[in-house]
SELUM-414300 format. One record per residue (C-alpha): residue number from 1; residue in three letters; x, y, z. Coordinates in steps of 0.2 Angstrom, whole numbers, plus 5000, padded with zeros to 4 digits. Layout:
N
NUM ALA X Y Z
...
***
This chain:
111
1 MET 4954 4928 5011
2 THR 4942 4937 5021
3 ASN 4943 4953 5030
4 GLU 4942 4943 5047
5 THR 4959 4935 5043
6 MET 4969 4952 5034
7 PRO 4980 4959 5045
8 ARG 4973 4975 5053
9 VAL 4988 4987 5045
10 VAL 4983 4982 5030
11 ASP 4966 4984 5029
12 GLU 4970 5001 5037
13 TYR 4983 5005 5023
14 PHE 4968 5003 5009
15 ASP 4957 5011 5018
16 LEU 4969 5027 5021
17 MET 4975 5027 5003
18 ASP 4957 5027 4997
19 GLY 4953 5042 5008
20 ASP 4956 5060 5008
21 ASN 4973 5059 5022
22 LYS 4985 5048 5013
23 LEU 4999 5056 5023
24 ALA 4992 5046 5039
25 THR 4998 5029 5029
26 VAL 5014 5033 5036
27 ASP 5012 5028 5054
28 LEU 5006 5012 5046
29 PHE 5026 5009 5041
30 ALA 5040 5004 5054
31 PRO 5054 5018 5056
32 ASP 5065 5008 5044
33 ALA 5052 5002 5032
34 GLN 5053 5004 5011
35 VAL 5042 5008 4998
36 ILE 5045 5000 4980
37 ASP 5034 5008 4968
38 ASN 5036 5010 4950
39 GLY 5055 5006 4950
40 THR 5058 5021 4963
41 THR 5063 5014 4981
42 TYR 5060 5025 4995
43 HIS 5068 5022 5012
44 GLY 5061 5027 5030
45 HIS 5047 5037 5035
46 GLU 5053 5055 5027
47 GLU 5056 5047 5010
48 ILE 5038 5038 5012
49 THR 5031 5054 5017
50 ARG 5039 5061 5001
51 TRP 5031 5047 4991
52 LEU 5015 5048 4999
53 ARG 5013 5068 4996
54 GLY 5021 5063 4977
55 GLU 5017 5049 4966
56 ALA 5004 5041 4979
57 SER 4993 5056 4977
58 GLU 4996 5061 4960
59 TYR 4978 5056 4954
60 THR 4961 5053 4964
61 THR 4957 5035 4963
62 THR 4947 5021 4972
63 SER 4953 5000 4973
64 ARG 4943 4986 4975
65 ARG 4953 4970 4982
66 LEU 4952 4956 4970
67 SER 4963 4943 4980
68 ALA 4974 4943 4995
69 GLU 4984 4927 5002
70 ARG 4994 4928 5017
71 THR 5009 4918 5022
72 ASP 5018 4921 5039
73 HIS 5023 4940 5038
74 THR 5018 4942 5020
75 VAL 5002 4946 5014
76 VAL 5000 4951 4994
77 VAL 4986 4959 4989
78 VAL 4979 4962 4970
79 ILE 4967 4975 4967
80 ARG 4960 4986 4954
81 VAL 4963 5004 4954
82 GLU 4951 5017 4945
83 GLY 4954 5035 4945
84 ASN 4959 5049 4932
85 PHE 4976 5043 4927
86 PRO 4981 5037 4908
87 GLY 4970 5023 4905
88 GLY 4960 5026 4920
89 LEU 4960 5007 4926
90 VAL 4972 4996 4931
91 ASP 4977 4979 4941
92 LEU 4989 4979 4954
93 ARG 5001 4968 4965
94 ILE 5005 4975 4981
95 GLU 5014 4964 4993
96 PHE 5016 4968 5012
97 LEU 5031 4961 5021
98 LEU 5026 4965 5041
99 ASP 5037 4965 5055
100 SER 5034 4955 5071
101 ALA 5024 4972 5077
102 ASP 5014 4969 5062
103 ARG 5019 4986 5056
104 ILE 5023 4986 5036
105 SER 5042 4985 5035
106 GLU 5042 4984 5016
107 LEU 5028 4988 5003
108 THR 5031 4983 4984
109 ILE 5019 4988 4972
110 THR 5019 4981 4954
111 SER 5007 4980 4937
***
């Protein structure tokens, strides 16, 4: 999948998460969205903001997309993350479920 066919919200998510303003990412989520990361579920903008301030910002990282696939309202992206976390390198599978307005309604991150 090329960036031309990638939903804009997915590109924006990665741009913001690799940048200095991760908190702006919350605006990409539907109000009742949920994030599942490392076995913990965060519901709604308030909890997602807490995730962005905490676990999602704990380390300085950059990512590179290895693959992406879209089916209807689901986008699955595999990324390679490098940073100052233990091990320094990990491949993650990130599944986006988009609502009818192309906002993120569910985000699931697994290794």
